[in-house]
N, C-alpha and C positions, 0 to 999 in steps of 0.2 A: 577508713571505711570498713565496715563489717559486712561481709557477704553472707547471704543465706547459706547455711551449712550444706544443704542438699545440693544446691547449685555448685558450690565450691568443690564438693566431693566428685560430682560428675565431671567438672572441668579438669580436675587433677588426673582423672583416669583416661583423658583423651590426649593422644600424642599429636594430633593434628592441630591442637589449639595453642596459641601463644598470646600472652598479654603483656602490655607495656604501660607503665605509669611514669610520667615525667613532667614535673613542674605544672601541674594542672591539666596536662594532656593525658588522655587515656586512649588506648587502642587495643584491638583484638585482631588476630589474623587466623584464618582457617584454610586448611588445604582441602580443596574439593576435587581436584583432579591432578594429573601429572604436571600441569603447568604451574605458573606462579600462584602464590596464596592470595586469597581475598582479604583485604585489610579494611577495618572500619575504625576511623580515628575521630575523636572529638576533643573539644576544649582548647583548640589552637587557632581557629578562625571563626569569624562571624559570631562572636561571643555575646552580642546584644540580643540575639534571637532567642526564642524559647527553646530551640534545639537546632544544632548544626552538626552534620556528620559528613566526612569525606570518605567515600568508598573507592578503594584503589585496587588494581590488579595488574601486575606487569607495568607497562608504560602508560596506564590509563588511570584517571582520577576524576570523580564527579562529586561535586558539593551539593548537598541537599540541606535546605534550611526550612524551619517551621516557625511561623509567627501566628500567635493566637490573640484574638480580642475577647477577653473573658467577659466583658460587660455586655456583649452584643450577641444575641442568638443568630446563628447562621448555618453555613454548611462548609464543606471542604472544597477548596479550589486548588488544583494542581497545575503548575506551569513548568514545562520543560523548555528551557531557552538555550538554543544551540549557540556555539561559539566558533567562529572561523579561526580565531587565534589558537584554539585548542589543537588545531592541526597545522598551525604555522602558515596560515593563508590570510589574505585580505578579501573581504566580501567582494563579489563581482558586480554588485548593483551600482547605480550612479552615485549614491552617497557613500559607498564603501563602508557601510556599517550594517549590523543586523537590523532588519526591519520587522515586518509582521511575521508571525509564526508560519512555518512551512507545514505541508501536510504531514511530514514525518514527525515534526515536533508535536503536532496536535495528536497524532496517534500514540506517541510515547506518553504524553500527558494523560490521555484517556486510559491507557493501560495501567499507569501508576494509580490514577484516581480510582478506577474500578476495583483495584486490588485492596486499597486502603480503606475505602468508604465503609465496607461492612463492619469494620472493627471500631468504628466511632459510634458513640451513643446517638439515639434518635434526636434527643434534645442536646445538640452540640453548639458550642460557641463558634464564632467565625474563625476559620482556620485557612491559612494559605501555605502551601508547600511549593517551593521553587527549587528546581534541579538545574544545575549549571555545570557543563563539562569544563574541567580545568586543563586537562591534556588528554588527547586521544591518539591512538595509533590504529593501524589497519585491523587489529584484532579486538578492538574495544567493543564490548557488548554494552551499549548504553542503557538498554532496558534493565538488564540484570543489575548493573552497578547503581543505576538511578533508583530503582525500586528498593533495593536493600538499604541504600543511604537514606531514602525518604522514610522508610519504615523505622529505622533506628532513630532518625531525627524526631519523629513523632513520639517514639517510646521514651526518649530522654526529655521531652518537653513537658509542660504542665497540662497538656491536652489529655483528656481521659481516653486514652487509646488502648484497646484490648489486644496488645501485641506481645512480643514482637512478631513480625511477619518476615519469613525468609524466602528468597527467590533463587531459582536456578533455571538454566536452559537445558533441556534434554533433547538430544538428537540421536537418530539411528540411521545407519547406512543401509545399502541394499542387502548386506549380509546380516542385518539385524544386530550389528555391534552398537551398543549403547554408549554414548559419550556425554559427560556432564560439562557444561560451559566450554564448548569447543571453540577453536579459532574460526575465522571467517572462511577459510578454505574448506575446513571440515563441514561447516554449515552449508556451503554451496553445493557439496556433494551428497548431502543428507536427503533422505526420503521422508523422514519424520522430523518435525521441528516444533518443539513444545516449550512453552513457558509455564512454570508451576510456581505458585506462591502458597506457602503453607504456614500455619501456626500450630502450636501445641495446645490441645484441649486438656481438660481435667481428666476425662475418662477415655478419650479417643482422639486420634489425629484428625484435624479439621483442615480442609482445603478451601480457601476463599476465592481462588481464581485459577482458571486454566485458559491458555490460548494455544491452539494446536493446529498445524497445517500439514497435510499429508495427502497422498493420493493412492497409496498402496496398502496401508496398514489396517488391520482389523481391530476390533475392540480388545481382543486378547493381547495383541502386541502392545497396544497402548497401556494396558494395565501392567504389563511386565515392565515397561519403561518407567511407569510411575513408581513401582516398587523400588527401583534403583535410585530414582530421583529423591524419593522421600527419605531414604537412608542417608544420602549425602546432605540433604537440606537440614536434617536434624542436627548435624554437626554445627551448622551455622546458627541454628536456633539456640543451641546451648551457649555458644560464644556471645550471642546477642543478650541472652538472659544474664550472663556474667557481667557484661558491660553495664547493663541497666541496673544490676544490683549494686555495683560500685558507685554509680552516680546518684542513685536514690532520688529520682525526680519527685517533686511534690505535685500531685495531680489536682487540678482545679475542677470543681463541680459547678455546673451552671445552676443558678438559683431557680427553683421552681416557682411557678406563678401561684400566688396566694389564692386559696379557694379552688384549686384545680379539681379536687375530688368532688366538691359541690357542683362545679360546672359539668363534670362528667356525668354525674347522676341526673342532673336536670336534662341534659341532652338525650340521655338514654331513655328517660321517661317519655320524652316528647317524640322521639324518632324511631326507636327500636322496632316497634310493631310495623310501622309503615315501611321501613327499610327491609325488614324481613320479607314482606310481601313483594317488594320490588325484585329482590334477588331470587325469589321462588317462582316468579311469573315468567315462564319460558317464552311467552309471546313477545317479550320486549326485544328490540334490537338495540344497537349502540345509541342511536339518537333518542329513542323513546325512553330508554333506561336513564340516560344522562339527564333528560328533561325532567323526569320524575324525581330523581335525586335532587336536582336543583330546586324544584318546587318544595320539596320537604325541607331543604335547608332554609329557604326563604321563610317558611312558616315557623321554623325553630327560632330564627333570628328576630322575628316579629313577636314572639311569645313573651308574655310578661314574666314567665319563669326564668328567663335569662336576662331580664332587664338589669342594667347596670354592670353587666359582665363585658369584658373585652371582646369585641366582635371577632378579632383574629383568633383568639383562643377558642371561642365557641366553634368557629369554622373548622379549626384544626381538630378539635375533639369530635366534631360531627364526622369528618372524613375518616378518622381512626375507628369510629364506631362502625362505619360502613364496611371497612376492611375486615373488622372483627366478625361481623355478622356473615359476610360472604364466606369467610374461612370456616366458620362454624357449620354452615350449611353443607359445604363440601366434605368436611370431616365426618359429619353425622350421616349423610345420605349417599355419599360417593356420586352425587349428581351436581353438575355445574349450573350456573345461573341461566344458561341458554338451553338446558335440558340434556346436554351431552353427558355421557359417561366419561370416566377419567381418561380412557384411551381413544375416545372418538375424535374424528376430524370434523371441521366445519365443511360445508359443501364446497366443492371445487369445480370451477368452470374455466375452460381454456379456449382461446381463439388465437389463430395464427394467420399471417399473411392478410391482415385486414386492409392494408394499403400497399398494393402491388408495386408502386413506384419506389418504396423503401427497399433497401438491400435485404432487410430481414426484420420482422417485427412479430410480437406476440402480446397477448393480453392475458394475464394470469389473475384469477379471482379466487380467493380462499376466504369464505365467510364475507365479511365486510372489509377485507383488505384487498386492494386492487392495484396491480402494477403493470404498466406498459413498458416494454423494452423494445428498443430499436437498434439495429446494427448498421454501422457505416464503414465501408471499405475505402481505403485511400492508399497512396503510395508509401513505400517504406520510409521515405523521408519525413512523413507526417508522424512518425513515432515520437514518443516523449523522450527528449534528450536533456538530462540534468546538467547543471553547471559543474565546473571542476571541484568547487568547494563541497557541494553536496555529495559528489562521488567519494571524495576523501573521507567525509564524515560517515560514509556508508548509509546515508539516509535515502538516497534515490539511485535508481538504475535505469538504463534505457528500457523503455517499455513499448513493445509493438502491440500489446493487447491492453486496453484501458477500459475500466468500468467506472462510470460516473453515476452516482446515486443522487436523486433529487427528491426532497420531501417538502413540497410547497404547503403553505398554510391552509389552502382550500381542501387539502386531503383530510383535515379534521374540522372543517368549517370554521376556520379562523382567518383573520386578516393578518397578512405578513408583508413585510417590505421586500422588494427584490434586491437582495444583496448577495455577496459571495457565499459559497458553501460554508455552513457552520460546522462545528466540531462533530455533531451527531451525523450529519450527512457524510463527512469525510470518513468517520469511523465505520459506519455501516457500509459505505462503498468499498472500503479497503477489505472488509471481511468477505463481502460478496465477490470481489475481484479475486481474492486468494482461492475461494471455493471453486471458481470456474477456471482460473489459470492452470490448475493442476490437471484439467482435462482438455485444455486447449492444445492444438497440435504444435509441435516444436518448430516446424519449418514452414509455417503458413506464409505465403508470399506477401500478403497485404498487411498494412497497419490497420488495426480494428478498434473502433470505439463503440462500446456497448453502453447506451444511455438507458438507465432504469428510472422511470418517473413514477412516483407513488401518486395515484389518483384518489384512492380512498385508503384510510388506515384505521384498523382496529386490532393492531398487534401483529408482530412478526413480519414487518414489511421488508426487512433485510433478507430473510429467508425466502419470502415471496419473490424478491428480486433475483435470487439464485435460480428459482424455477423459471421465471419469465425470461431471464437471460439465457439459460440453456436452450429453451424452446426457440428464442429468436435467433440464436447462433445456428441451430440446426435448420431453421427456416431459410437462413441466408446461405446455407450450403457449407458451413464450416465443418470439416471432418473431426468432430470431437472424439476423444478417446473413449468416452462413454457419456451418456446423459447424466446430469447432476440435478439434485433436488435438495431442498432444505426444509427444516422444521424447527420450531421452538418448543422446548420442553420446560415445564414449570414444576415448582415444588411448594407444597404447603405443609408446614410442620406445626405440631402442637407445642406452644412455648413451654409447657410443663414437662414434656418428654419428647424433645425434637428428634432424638436418635431412633426412637421406637415407633412413635405415632406420627406418621406423615403420609402424604398423598403425592404421587407423581402424575402430572397432567401433561397430556399430549396436545400439541397445537394450541398454545395459550392465546387468548384474545387480550385486548388492551387492558381491561379491568383486572384480569387475572395476573397480568404482568405487574400492574400497579400495586395490587394487594398481596402478591405472592412473595416468596422468599428466594426465587431463583429465576433467571432467564438464561437457559442453556440453548444456544444456537448451534445446530448440528447440520452440516451439509455434507453430502457424499454421493456415491454411486452405489450400485448394487453390490460392489466388491469391497467397498471400504469408505472411510471418511476422507473428505478433501479439506474441510476446515471446521474447527470447533472453537467456540468461545463461550466460556462459562462465567457469568456474572452473578455474584451472590449478594443478597441483602441482609443476610444473617452472618454471624462469624464464621460459618463453615458448614461442611457436610461430611458424612461418613463415607467410607469406601463402599459400603453396601448401597447407600443412596446414589452414589456416583455410578455404580455398575447398573443399577436399575434404570437410571436416567439415560445412560448410553444405549442400553438395550431398547428402551422405548424410542430413542432417536433413530436407531438403525431400522427398527420396524416401521417407524413413521416415514423415513426416507423411501423405503421400499413401496409403501402404500402410495405415496405421491408419484413416484416414478411410474407405477402401473397406470395411474390416471394420465400422466403425460404421454406415455408410450401409446396409449389408445388414440391420441391425436397425431403425434409424430414420434416414431421410434428411432428414426435414423435421419441423418442430414440429407438435405436436398441433393440430388445427384449432379445437377448443373446449376451454376449461378444464374440469377435472374438477368434478364436483358438489360436492366438498369445498372447492373454492377459494372464499374469501370474495367476496361481490359488493359492489360499491360504486356509489354514485350521487351526483352533484353536485346538490344540491337548492337551487334559487334561492329566496331568502327576502328579503322587504323588510327594510330595516335595523332597523325597530322590532321586527319579529318575531325577528330574529336576536339583538337586544339582550335580548329577553325570555328567549331560550333560554340565553344565557350570563351573564346578570346574577347578582349575589349568589354569585360564585365558581362560576359555571356549574352552579348547583344543579339546574335543570331538565334540563340535558344529562346530568349524572351520574345523575339519577334514571332517565332513559330508558335509559342504558347499563346500569344495574343490572337493570332490568326486562327488557330485550330482548337483552342481550349484543351490542349494536351500538355500535361506536366512532363518536363524533361529534366532528368537528374543524372549526374555522373555516378555510375554504379561501381563495378569492379574494373580492373585494368582492361582497357580496350572495349569496355561495355558501357552502353548508355541505356537508362531505363526510361521507357515511354509509358505513361499512364493516361489513357484516353477514355472519354465517356462512352464511346462505342467504337466498333471496328472501322466504320467509315472515316471517322476523324483520325484514327490511328494511321490509316493508309495515307491520308492527306498530309499528316505530319511527316511521315517517312519520305514522301515525295519531296516536300520542301527541304528536308535535311539533305537529301541527295543533290538537289539543285544548288544548295548553298555551300556544300562541302566537297562536291565531286571534283576530280582533277580534269580540267578541260583540255589539257595538252594531248592526252591519249598517246603519249610516246613511251615506248618501252624498249630497252636495249639490254643486251647481255652484260652482266657485271664485268667490268674491265675493258669493255669494247671502246675502240678509238673512234672519235667522231670529228668531222670537220664542221666547225660552227662559225657563224658570222658575228662580228662585234657590232652590236646595235647602239651601245652607249658606253662612253668612257667616264668613270667616276673616280673620285679621289681614292676610294678604298678598293677599287676593283673595276670589273667591266660587266656589262649586261650583254649576253650572247643569245642568239636565236638558234634553236636546234634545227637540224635538217627536216624540212617538211612540216614545221610547226610555226606557230605564231607567238607562243608563250616565251617571255624573256626569262633567262636564268642568270642569276648573279654568280660570278666567280671572283672571289676575293684576291687581294694582292698576294696573300700567303699561298694561294693555290696556283698562281700564274708562273711562279719561278721557284726553283729549289733554293735560291738565295734570296735574302730579304730585299724587298724593294719598297719604296715609299709612294710610287705612283706608276700606273700602267705605262705612262710615256717613257719610263726608263727602259722598257722593252720595245719602244717604237710602235706601240699599238695605237691604232686610230679607228674611228668608226668606218665600217665597211671592210676592214681586214678580216681575213679568214685564218683561224688558228686551229690546231689539233688539240683536242682534250680527251680525257679518258672518263668514261661513265662509271660511277660508283653507286648507282641507285639512289634511294631516298633516305634521308635521316629518319630514324625510327620514331622519334618524338615529334618533330616538327613537320615531317613530310617534304622538306626542302630537297630539291634535286642536287646531288653532289657531283661536281665536275672538277677535274684537276689536271694541271700540266707538270706537276712536280716530279712525276715518275718518268717523264719523257727525257731522253738524252738531249742535252743541250738546250733545255727549256729556259736557261738563263741568258740565251743569246737574243740579240735583237730580232724581232719578227718582221722580216721583210720579204721572205721567200714566198709567203702565202697571200700576197696582196691580191685583191680582187682584180681580175682582168676584164 
């Protein structure tokens, strides 16, 4: 193989780079931090695929495969499939095998998909990328390894992929120390956690994806971390280029439709003028604009000018023309199709506490995007608890704060079936949850579920969920560290000069997202960002464009926060009367044992009678969660009746007592304490200092009185402890204390 001379020269100058070629196998390894090198290896497994690469680092390895159907137009599909075997475990479900994708697998699939998609041509063949862990340890970064492996698999395949794309994780601790691809312990202590995917452009570095979660860092700190990350990622890019140059994959081009230019000209002649009017008529809302565009399309399809042409091709050409015209209008006039300037927001309306019975609620409206959020408090036992395999894979953690995002079909006037949450809902919900988790109190006593339901959607519903969620939490009385808001920033570039001629849009609506080049979701407080996700539709953006977009995002967050603060600027001082009350009840171990013995029979009986949830909390503590104070007191009264000691006898530790034998058993005797009616069992081992097999060996009968010593109660069971072992001559026959 002959490698490009410029690439070979760059590789030879890098001490961090290593290459290996062995019997059809090829690999490169790159040192990105003080830990193990990251290795990319191909040519040894899954060789029937269009491209297959194993990315490994330390004790971790992930296989990514690429399969393409060159004869069929389509799109990219990415599936990350978890493996319990990779961590040496058997799945815990009934069938003991991997079933449907978990939320974590879906989020990984979406992250890889969103990073790779901008680098594929618009007219792409059907492509599927599958990522499968082969082995993982506690420090395995599945997203970094999976994305690098998937990028390299596409680069080595016959797919026309404009790569390679290199990925790293950048974290920063509270002292602003920046680390690249840290271990899990370092990640858990970090305040900034960012995934960056980057490719090399002809004139400038381009970044196709960012995902960033933080609560304390400003825009300047982020850019400083990016500088370090880009420098390290460039090392990996050079190694990837070297591996691709060695393999020399032959790229397949999708055949164009015959007469495409003729179709385009015909559609433009029929629709351009009418579409231009639609996008310059600022009186249109989403519904009327969509209806007008649909009417124009129907007229185009029924025209004799397109007779004999493929309907699907005509429709696709029509929609491309609509995007093109909308972009031209914004580029020329700096005015958007609804009349706003580039930096303007849609009208914002806010309502809170619409339904007093709810623990907290809000309705956030931005333009024609409307989200209702509701807060529900429950006991700590209602928190999300993952299974052991998910914990080992690092995919899930215990969560006391949960945000669930719902996007029903009626939000966009469509019919949809009631099924489980789809990938989009899971992805948007995870982003909004991260945005609010960073301002959620660390020691809040309740488990909290925040449900965000999109009632109307015309763009940026995930960021509207952040705003609605923050308001609902404050309405419920959750002491947030600071109110949080979110905004979506868009980008329109001129295809002839994308780096110089571009427009940054604030608060993009649905069509601007559809026709634009970027969807930059930014959430934060007045002091910094809490979550950022950048999705590109073009191969990348420059640092200048990124800085302008982030500045617009921070300005937008501040604007929305001012609107929110005018309605509620701080949390409710007291919870609503409908919020459940809880109390940690201290109980002696023997009383708690009485409550939860026999399958927690007594606890369940109290729960049924009072509607109070009872759970074992810390040592000697029981947690009661009741709908109101009255039911809490009723539950406490029942607990006292069922677990209280009815004997009411207390003696000094070590005190000698004369007790009467009430019953003789094989393993001991039942005695009655002076002045009491409760029977106390004394085992054979405590009746004599020497071993006996039956109380009759000591001449004990019902009605006899014997001397015993009081040793209090057992700490765990509460059982009264009596003994004769310490008494002199306790092994003698008991005849002197017969009842007279």
